[in-house]
C-alpha positions, 0 to 999 in steps of 0.5 A: 300578303293575306290582305291583298297589299305587299310591300314593293319597295320604295324603289321599286317603278310599276308602268302602268296606262291612265287611259282617262286623260282628256285634254281638247275633245282627245281620249288617249292613254299615257303611261305613268311610272308609279313609286310605291312610297309606302303601305300604313295604317290610319289613326281609325284602322284603314291601309292607306299606299301612297304614289307617285306618279311622272309621264311626259306627253306631247301637245302636239298628240292632243291636238294642241298645235297653235304656237308662234315663232319667235323672230330669235327662232324656235317657237314660243309653247314647247309641245313636251309636256309633263305631268306628276301626280301624288296618290293616296288610295285607302284599301276598302 
Protein backbone atom coordinates (compact mmCIF):
# COMPACT_ATOMS: atom_id res chain seq x y z
CA UNK A 1 0.00 0.00 0.00
CA UNK A 2 1.21 3.51 -0.67
CA UNK A 3 0.91 4.54 3.01
CA UNK A 4 3.21 1.66 4.05
CA UNK A 5 0.47 -0.24 5.90
CA UNK A 6 -1.16 -3.31 4.42
CA UNK A 7 -3.96 -5.49 5.73
CA UNK A 8 -2.39 -8.93 6.25
CA UNK A 9 -5.63 -10.41 7.59
CA UNK A 10 -6.75 -11.07 11.12
CA UNK A 11 -5.67 -14.73 11.03
CA UNK A 12 -2.10 -14.24 9.79
CA UNK A 13 0.48 -14.73 12.53
CA UNK A 14 3.82 -12.96 12.73
CA UNK A 15 6.70 -13.82 15.08
CA UNK A 16 9.34 -11.32 16.09
CA UNK A 17 11.78 -10.71 18.93
CA UNK A 18 11.04 -8.30 21.75
CA UNK A 19 14.65 -7.62 22.83
CA UNK A 20 13.96 -5.30 25.75
CA UNK A 21 12.54 -7.63 28.40
CA UNK A 22 14.51 -7.27 31.63
CA UNK A 23 13.60 -9.26 34.75
CA UNK A 24 15.72 -9.46 37.90
CA UNK A 25 18.59 -7.63 36.14
CA UNK A 26 18.70 -10.08 33.20
CA UNK A 27 17.87 -8.78 29.70
CA UNK A 28 16.96 -11.34 27.04
CA UNK A 29 15.16 -11.37 23.69
CA UNK A 30 11.74 -12.99 23.78
CA UNK A 31 9.95 -14.47 20.77
CA UNK A 32 6.43 -13.06 20.63
CA UNK A 33 3.69 -14.38 18.35
CA UNK A 34 1.57 -11.48 17.08
CA UNK A 35 -1.97 -11.54 15.67
CA UNK A 36 -3.08 -8.53 13.65
CA UNK A 37 -6.47 -7.33 14.91
CA UNK A 38 -7.04 -4.70 12.25
CA UNK A 39 -6.15 -1.40 10.63
CA UNK A 40 -8.53 1.56 10.56
CA UNK A 41 -8.86 5.33 10.53
CA UNK A 42 -9.56 7.03 13.85
CA UNK A 43 -11.95 10.02 14.31
CA UNK A 44 -8.99 12.44 13.96
CA UNK A 45 -7.89 11.07 10.55
CA UNK A 46 -4.98 9.00 11.87
CA UNK A 47 -4.32 5.41 10.84
CA UNK A 48 -4.34 2.96 13.74
CA UNK A 49 -3.31 -0.67 13.88
CA UNK A 50 -3.98 -3.17 16.65
CA UNK A 51 -2.16 -6.36 17.62
CA UNK A 52 -2.34 -9.04 20.30
CA UNK A 53 0.85 -10.81 21.30
CA UNK A 54 1.65 -13.91 23.34
CA UNK A 55 4.90 -15.37 24.64
CA UNK A 56 6.07 -17.85 27.22
CA UNK A 57 9.33 -17.56 29.14
CA UNK A 58 11.20 -19.57 31.76
CA UNK A 59 11.73 -17.97 35.18
CA UNK A 60 15.09 -19.74 35.46
CA UNK A 61 16.40 -18.04 32.29
CA UNK A 62 16.02 -14.72 34.10
CA UNK A 63 17.68 -15.85 37.32
CA UNK A 64 14.44 -16.45 39.24
CA UNK A 65 15.28 -19.77 40.83
CA UNK A 66 13.67 -19.47 44.28
CA UNK A 67 11.15 -22.20 45.02
CA UNK A 68 9.80 -24.38 47.83
CA UNK A 69 9.10 -28.11 47.66
CA UNK A 70 5.56 -29.07 48.62
CA UNK A 71 4.79 -31.94 50.99
CA UNK A 72 2.49 -33.45 48.36
CA UNK A 73 5.21 -33.34 45.70
CA UNK A 74 6.08 -30.71 43.14
CA UNK A 75 7.05 -27.14 43.87
CA UNK A 76 5.25 -23.98 44.96
CA UNK A 77 6.08 -21.81 41.91
CA UNK A 78 6.09 -23.08 38.32
CA UNK A 79 8.91 -22.22 35.91
CA UNK A 80 6.73 -21.05 33.03
CA UNK A 81 5.52 -17.44 32.76
CA UNK A 82 2.93 -16.54 30.13
CA UNK A 83 3.01 -12.99 28.74
CA UNK A 84 0.17 -11.30 26.87
CA UNK A 85 0.31 -7.96 25.03
CA UNK A 86 -2.38 -5.66 23.63
CA UNK A 87 -0.77 -3.09 21.33
CA UNK A 88 -2.21 -0.16 19.41
CA UNK A 89 -0.05 2.04 17.19
CA UNK A 90 -0.77 5.28 15.32
CA UNK A 91 0.99 6.07 12.05
CA UNK A 92 3.03 9.28 12.33
